[in-house]
N, C-alpha and C positions, 0 to 999 in steps of 0.2 A: 941717222938713217935717210935716206931722199923718200919724198912719197912719189907714188903712182901720178901724173898727173893724167884727170880726166877720171879718175876710178876712185871712188868711194862706195864703200861697208854698212847697209844695213845692217842692225844686229837687235834682236831684244832683249835688253838689260835695264834697268831699272837704277837708281843713285841713291843713295843713302846716307845719315848723319845723325849722328847719336847728341843728343837736350841732354840725358845724365845714363853711366852705366856706372855700377860703385856698387858697394854692401856696407855696413852704419849708418852712422849718424854722421855728415855732412858739415863742412866749415866756408868760410867764404873764398879761401883761397882754393880754392879745389874745383876745377873746370867741371867737376859733376854737380856744383853748389844749383839749386834748380831757385828761378831768381822769377819774379812774375812776368818776362818778358827775352826769353829767347829766341838770338836770330841764327838759326840752321844755312848749311852749304856758304855761309859768307869768308869762312875759313877755313884752314888746313889742318888745321892743331891737329889732326886724327891719320893726316899723312902717314900711309902706308901701314897702317892697322885695323883694316878690314872687320873687328870686333865693332869698330866707332864711323869710319866713311870710306868710300871708295871715291871719294870728291880730291880729286890731284891738285888741280888749279882752284886758291882761295874765288869763289863768288862765283865762277863760271867754270863751263867747259872747256875742257882743255885744246889749245888751236884751234880749228875750224870747224868742229862738233858741230851737229841739230840733236835737238830732240822734239819729238810727239809724247807729250804727257797723255795719257789713254787711264792712270789712276794717281791718285795719293794716297799715299798709305801709313797707319802710325800703331806702332809696337808698344805697350804697353805689359809693363808687369810690375808687381811687389810679389816678393818670397821670402818666407821664413828660412833665420838663418842663425846659426849658434843657438837655438833656441827661443830668439828673440821673435817674436810673432807682435809684439806693439809698438806703437814714437816712442819717445823718451815722454819726462812726466811734463804735460801741457797740461789748462783748462784753458777752454774742453780739451777734449782730447776723440781720434778716431782711432779706436781700441781693439781693431782685429786688420789682420791683411785685406779681408773682404771687403771692408768698410771703406781702407784706402784709397785702395783700388777703386772702388766706387764711384765713389766722390776725389778722387781725384780725375779719371774722364768726364766725368757729369762737369765738373768748372774748367775742362782745357778747351780749348779752342785754336784754331789756326792759321795761318794767312799764308798763300800759298803766291809768289809775288814772281813777277816777269817784267826785266826791267824795269819801268816805274810804275806797273802798275798791277793793283792785285787782280791776277785771273782765280783764288778760287778760295775760300773761305767760311767758315763755320766749327759746330764742335767733333773735337775727332770722336768721337759715338760715331759720326757720318762717313768717317777713312779712316775702316778699321783694318787688322793685320790680316781680318777674315770677313767677321758681317755682327757686328755689336759682344757685349761684356758675352764672356762666355769662360766657366769655370765649372770646377766642384766646389761648395761649398761645404755645406751639410753633410758629404762626407767621409770629410777628410779633418784630419790635426791641425794642416800646415797648406790652404786649401790655396791653389796658385790661379788668379782671374785675369785673361790677358784679352783684347780690345778685339775681339771678334772670334769667331771659329775658324779653326786656323784651315782652310778648303778653299778651292780656287773659285768655286760659283758663289759666295758670300763677299767677295770685293768688288768693290762699287768702283762700277766702272763707267767715265767720265762717258756722257751724250757723244758728245763733238774732242778732240784731241786738244791741251793746250802747246802750242809751237813755241818753246825755245832756237832761236835763229841765232846764229854763229858771232862769237864774243857777251851775251848778251847776257846780264848778271841774271842771279837765280838765287831763291830767296824762301824760305821756310821760318813765318816767324811762332814760334812757340808761345799760347799767352796761357795764366793761372788765375783765376779768379779766388777771390775770396768767398768761404762755401755762410752765408748771411746768414743768423741765424733768428728764426721767428720769435725772438722775445720769448718763448715761456715751453715749458718740458722740462727735457733730459738739455738742450742746448742751450743757453740764453746768451751765447755769446757767438760772434762769429767766429769761425775757421779758418784761420791763415793757411792755402795749401798749402804753399810753399814752406811755410814753418814743417807742415806735416810730414812733408815727400823728407825735409836733411831731418830733420831728427826722427827719424825709421831706419831703426836700426838694421836690419834686415838687407837682403836682395832689393835694386830697384834700379828698372830703367826706361827710359821713351827713345825710340829711335824713329826716325821722321822716312819716309820712304816717296819718290817721283819711278812712276814705271811707264815703259812705252819703249819705244823707238827712239835710237840713238844709230844716227847714222854720221860717218866721222871719214880719213883719209885712210888710206892703204897703202904700208910705209914697204 
């Protein structure tokens, strides 16, 4: 379908991609396998599956679209499934959904890269789906911890937008660090965060968003 020359449409639309979204222990052959560094938006492996991504063209917006990024957000969830609350047997271990949620969040960071430059980076907790770790712990047998109170005022909005011009490459680089032990007490060894995620037998999901104004051709 031909585009209408000289006329472009502006809309409020976020773009997102998924690091992992699955249930049960995860093996290296799975696209949901947690690794210390994974680049999102760079492929279109989930194309057509809106539960995973709405990116159509690998690594960039399609056609001559542009984007003004006003917020970067992350959605991180772990939840019990089939009465399985803890991860598989490892030493040391994160024994509950709450522990796993909080420490994965605390040891995860991101880099938002446009073209060849990192435009925005930091810990996941600073770019929540709402505004920091939120959930019910003491009053529930199967607590749910989400990265942020799910309310619009809790979203961290960038004071200045990050511009994505025509055909620029975009990447969201997700990083997970080792949870280092202090050498005494209950945990005397480091905890590999990715191992903890991969061995967790419940449901798990990490998704990244860029939110803002999208400008595209009118067809």
